[in-house]
C-alpha positions as CSV (number, residue, x, y, z in Angstrom):
1,M,31.4,-31.3,16.7
2,K,32.5,-28.2,14.7
3,A,28.9,-27.3,14.0
4,T,27.9,-27.6,17.6
5,F,30.8,-25.4,18.6
6,M,29.8,-22.8,16.1
7,R,26.2,-22.8,17.3
8,T,27.3,-22.4,20.9
9,A,29.7,-19.6,20.0
10,M,27.0,-17.7,18.1
11,L,24.6,-18.2,21.1
12,I,27.2,-16.7,23.5
13,F,27.8,-13.8,21.0
14,F,24.1,-12.9,20.9
15,L,23.6,-13.3,24.6
16,A,26.5,-10.9,25.2
17,I,24.9,-8.2,23.1
18,P,21.9,-6.3,24.7
19,M,18.8,-6.9,22.5
20,R,17.5,-3.7,21.1
21,A,13.8,-3.1,21.0
22,H,12.1,-3.1,17.6
23,F,9.3,-0.5,17.1
24,Q,7.0,0.0,14.2
25,L,6.9,3.8,13.8
26,L,3.7,5.4,12.6
27,V,4.1,9.2,13.1
28,P,2.4,12.2,11.5
29,N,3.9,15.6,11.4
30,S,1.0,16.8,13.6
31,D,-1.4,15.2,15.9
32,I,-3.8,18.1,16.0
33,V,-5.3,19.9,12.9
34,E,-7.2,23.1,13.5
35,D,-6.8,25.1,10.3
36,P,-9.0,24.0,7.4
37,A,-6.5,25.8,5.1
38,A,-3.6,23.6,6.4
39,N,-5.3,20.3,6.8
40,T,-2.8,18.0,5.0
41,I,-0.6,15.9,7.2
42,D,2.4,13.7,6.4
43,I,2.5,10.3,7.9
44,N,5.7,8.2,8.1
45,C,5.7,4.4,8.5
46,I,9.2,3.1,9.5
47,F,10.4,-0.1,11.2
48,C,13.3,1.0,13.4
49,H,15.1,1.4,16.7
50,P,13.6,4.9,17.4
51,F,15.9,6.1,20.2
52,E,19.1,5.1,18.3
53,G,17.7,6.3,14.9
54,E,18.5,3.0,13.2
55,T,16.2,1.9,10.4
56,M,15.3,-1.7,9.4
57,N,13.9,-2.8,6.0
58,M,10.1,-2.7,6.0
59,V,8.3,-4.4,3.1
60,Y,4.9,-3.2,1.9
61,P,2.4,-3.5,4.8
62,S,-0.5,-5.9,4.9
63,E,-3.0,-3.2,6.0
64,F,-2.9,0.6,6.4
65,G,-6.0,2.7,7.1
66,V,-8.0,5.1,9.3
67,V,-11.0,5.0,11.5
68,I,-12.8,8.3,11.9
69,K,-15.0,9.1,14.9
70,G,-15.1,5.4,15.8
71,G,-16.7,4.4,12.5
72,N,-15.7,1.9,9.9
73,K,-12.2,1.3,8.6
74,V,-11.1,3.2,5.5
75,D,-8.5,1.4,3.5
76,L,-5.5,3.7,2.7
77,L,-3.0,1.0,1.7
78,T,-2.6,2.1,-1.9
79,T,-1.8,5.7,-0.9
80,L,1.6,4.6,0.6
81,A,4.7,5.5,-1.3
82,E,8.1,4.0,-0.7
83,N,10.5,6.3,1.1
84,K,14.1,5.0,1.2
85,I,16.1,5.6,4.3
86,D,19.8,4.7,4.2
87,G,18.9,2.4,1.3
88,L,16.2,0.6,3.2
89,S,12.5,0.6,2.5
90,A,10.1,2.8,4.6
91,W,6.7,4.2,3.6
92,R,4.9,7.6,3.8
93,T,1.7,9.2,2.7
94,E,-0.2,12.5,2.7
95,Y,-3.7,12.7,4.1
96,K,-6.2,15.5,4.2
97,I,-8.2,15.9,7.4
98,E,-11.6,17.0,6.0
99,Q,-14.0,16.4,8.8
100,P,-14.1,17.1,12.6
101,G,-13.3,14.2,14.9
102,D,-10.6,11.8,15.9
103,H,-8.7,10.0,13.1
104,V,-7.2,6.7,14.3
105,F,-4.5,5.7,11.8
106,Y,-3.3,2.1,11.9
107,V,-0.8,-0.2,10.1
108,I,-0.4,-4.0,10.1
109,P,3.1,-4.8,8.7
110,K,4.0,-8.1,7.2
111,P,5.9,-10.4,9.6
112,Y,9.6,-9.4,10.1
113,W,12.1,-12.2,10.7
114,E,14.5,-11.5,13.5
115,P,17.3,-14.1,13.3
116,A,19.0,-12.9,16.5
117,E,15.8,-13.9,18.4
118,E,14.6,-16.6,16.1
119,T,11.2,-14.9,16.1
120,F,8.8,-13.3,13.7
121,I,7.6,-9.9,14.7
122,V,4.3,-8.3,13.8
123,H,3.5,-4.9,15.4
124,Y,-0.1,-3.7,15.2
125,T,0.4,0.1,15.4
126,K,-1.9,3.1,15.9
127,V,-1.6,6.9,16.1
128,I,-4.5,9.4,16.7
129,V,-4.9,12.8,15.0
130,N,-7.6,15.2,16.1
131,G,-9.6,17.1,13.5
132,F,-11.0,20.6,14.1
133,G,-11.6,20.2,17.9
134,L,-14.2,17.5,17.9
135,E,-12.9,15.0,20.5
136,L,-14.8,11.9,19.4
137,G,-13.4,8.5,18.6
138,W,-9.9,8.6,20.2
139,D,-10.7,5.6,22.4
140,A,-12.2,3.4,19.7
141,E,-11.3,-0.3,19.6
142,L,-10.3,-1.3,16.0
143,G,-10.7,-5.0,16.5
144,L,-7.0,-5.7,15.7
145,K,-5.3,-8.9,16.8
146,T,-3.7,-6.9,19.6
147,E,-4.0,-3.2,20.3
148,I,-3.6,-0.5,22.9
149,V,-6.8,1.4,23.7
150,P,-5.8,4.8,25.2
151,L,-7.4,5.7,28.6
152,T,-5.8,9.1,28.5
153,R,-6.8,11.4,25.6
154,P,-3.8,10.8,23.3
155,Y,-3.2,14.4,22.1
156,G,-2.9,17.7,23.8
157,I,-0.4,16.2,26.3
158,Y,2.4,18.1,28.1
159,A,5.8,16.6,28.8
160,G,5.6,15.1,32.2
161,N,2.0,14.0,31.9
162,I,1.0,10.4,32.6
163,F,-0.3,8.3,29.7
164,Q,-2.5,5.3,30.5
165,G,-3.5,2.5,28.1
166,L,-5.4,-0.7,28.1
167,V,-3.7,-3.7,26.3
168,L,-6.0,-6.1,24.4
169,V,-5.3,-9.4,22.7
170,D,-8.3,-10.8,20.7
171,G,-10.4,-8.1,22.4
172,N,-9.4,-9.3,26.0
173,P,-7.3,-7.4,28.6
174,T,-3.9,-8.9,29.1
175,P,-2.6,-8.7,32.7
176,F,1.1,-8.3,33.5
177,T,2.1,-7.8,29.9
178,E,5.5,-6.3,29.3
179,V,5.4,-2.8,27.7
180,E,8.5,-1.3,26.1
181,V,8.6,2.5,26.0
182,E,11.0,4.4,23.7
183,Y,11.5,8.0,22.6
184,H,11.7,8.9,18.9
185,N,15.1,10.5,19.2
186,E,14.8,11.9,15.6
187,D,17.5,14.5,15.8
188,K,19.6,12.5,18.2
189,T,19.2,15.2,20.8
190,Y,19.6,12.8,23.7
191,S,22.1,10.1,24.5
192,A,21.6,7.2,27.0
193,P,24.0,6.9,29.9
194,A,23.7,3.1,29.8
195,A,21.8,0.5,27.7
196,P,18.8,0.1,30.0
197,Y,17.9,3.8,29.5
198,V,17.3,3.4,25.8
199,T,14.2,1.3,26.3
200,Q,12.1,1.8,29.4
201,V,10.2,-1.3,30.6
202,I,6.9,-1.4,32.5
203,K,4.1,-3.9,32.9
204,T,0.3,-3.8,32.8
205,D,-1.5,-4.4,36.0
206,A,-4.0,-7.2,36.8
207,D,-6.6,-5.4,34.6
208,G,-4.3,-5.0,31.6
209,V,-3.7,-1.2,32.2
210,F,-0.3,0.5,32.2
211,S,0.8,4.0,33.1
212,Y,3.9,6.0,32.2
213,A,5.0,9.7,32.6
214,M,6.8,11.0,29.6
215,P,9.7,13.3,30.7
216,V,10.5,15.3,27.6
217,A,8.6,16.7,24.5
218,G,8.4,14.6,21.4
219,W,7.0,11.4,20.1
220,W,6.8,8.4,22.5
221,G,6.2,4.8,21.4
222,F,4.5,2.2,23.6
223,A,4.9,-1.5,22.6
224,A,2.9,-4.1,24.5
225,L,4.4,-7.5,23.7
226,N,2.8,-10.9,23.7
227,E,3.4,-14.2,21.8
228,A,0.8,-15.5,19.3
229,E,-0.7,-18.9,19.9
230,E,0.2,-20.0,16.4
231,K,3.8,-20.3,15.1
232,M,5.0,-19.3,11.7
233,V,7.0,-21.4,9.2
234,N,10.3,-19.8,8.0
235,P,10.6,-20.7,4.3
236,V,14.4,-20.7,4.6
237,D,14.6,-23.8,6.8
238,S,10.9,-24.9,6.8
239,K,10.9,-24.8,10.6
240,S,8.2,-23.2,12.8
241,Y,9.1,-20.3,15.0
242,P,7.2,-18.1,17.6
243,V,5.5,-14.9,16.5
244,E,5.8,-11.8,18.7
245,I,2.6,-9.7,18.4
246,G,3.1,-6.2,19.6
247,A,0.4,-3.6,20.3
248,L,1.9,-0.2,19.6
249,I,0.7,3.4,20.0
250,W,2.5,6.7,19.4
251,I,1.9,9.7,21.7
252,R,3.2,13.2,21.2
253,T,4.1,15.5,24.1
254,V,4.9,19.2,24.1
255,D,6.6,21.6,26.5
256,M,4.4,23.9,28.5
257,K,5.3,27.6,27.7
């Protein structure tokens, strides 16, 4: 009886707290490289609540790489170095853009156990950097378990522009999929007047396409969420739990001057 009461109390506690969106961050210091003499970019890989600036522990990813001009995947996993934030693990690397064309960086993290939701989370995440003006490869499909294929060129975007993306799972469009949108509030410039403003929520249409107008300059994350067909066993209790598979993409906007 006591155990049942405790479980019920914990359930009420978690339901009373608004669930905050998890985002796999994959953000470079620039999404456009034009100067061959300044072609090194820094890329940060952090699991976090981006609007609130809260970091969660991220273990070493399963995959990290780049696809250039729609070509083959280049493995960059061993280039990642641990970068502690508030005592928690995050990752970063430096990369030299050495050829013209679009560079699609991607990361596949190891599953993250979220006890409040009793769910494992895996976010397949992409960001695109253009090299030296050749606009080729930004819409490449990488063949990830789930991914967002941009329908809007994902760089050179002004604040207020609309971004459109196609959500795929196993290569197929996913109609009416929920897409969470959140701003990387890095310097805590903005505050939310109420909890629903932290994470914007939209859905794909019948063709798996979503649209969103980004109101301010900075990095915006789009997370299209589905549930994998297979469950995953938690080694702590040997029980099977659902796996949230998220297709993420990060888009940078700038103010028009």
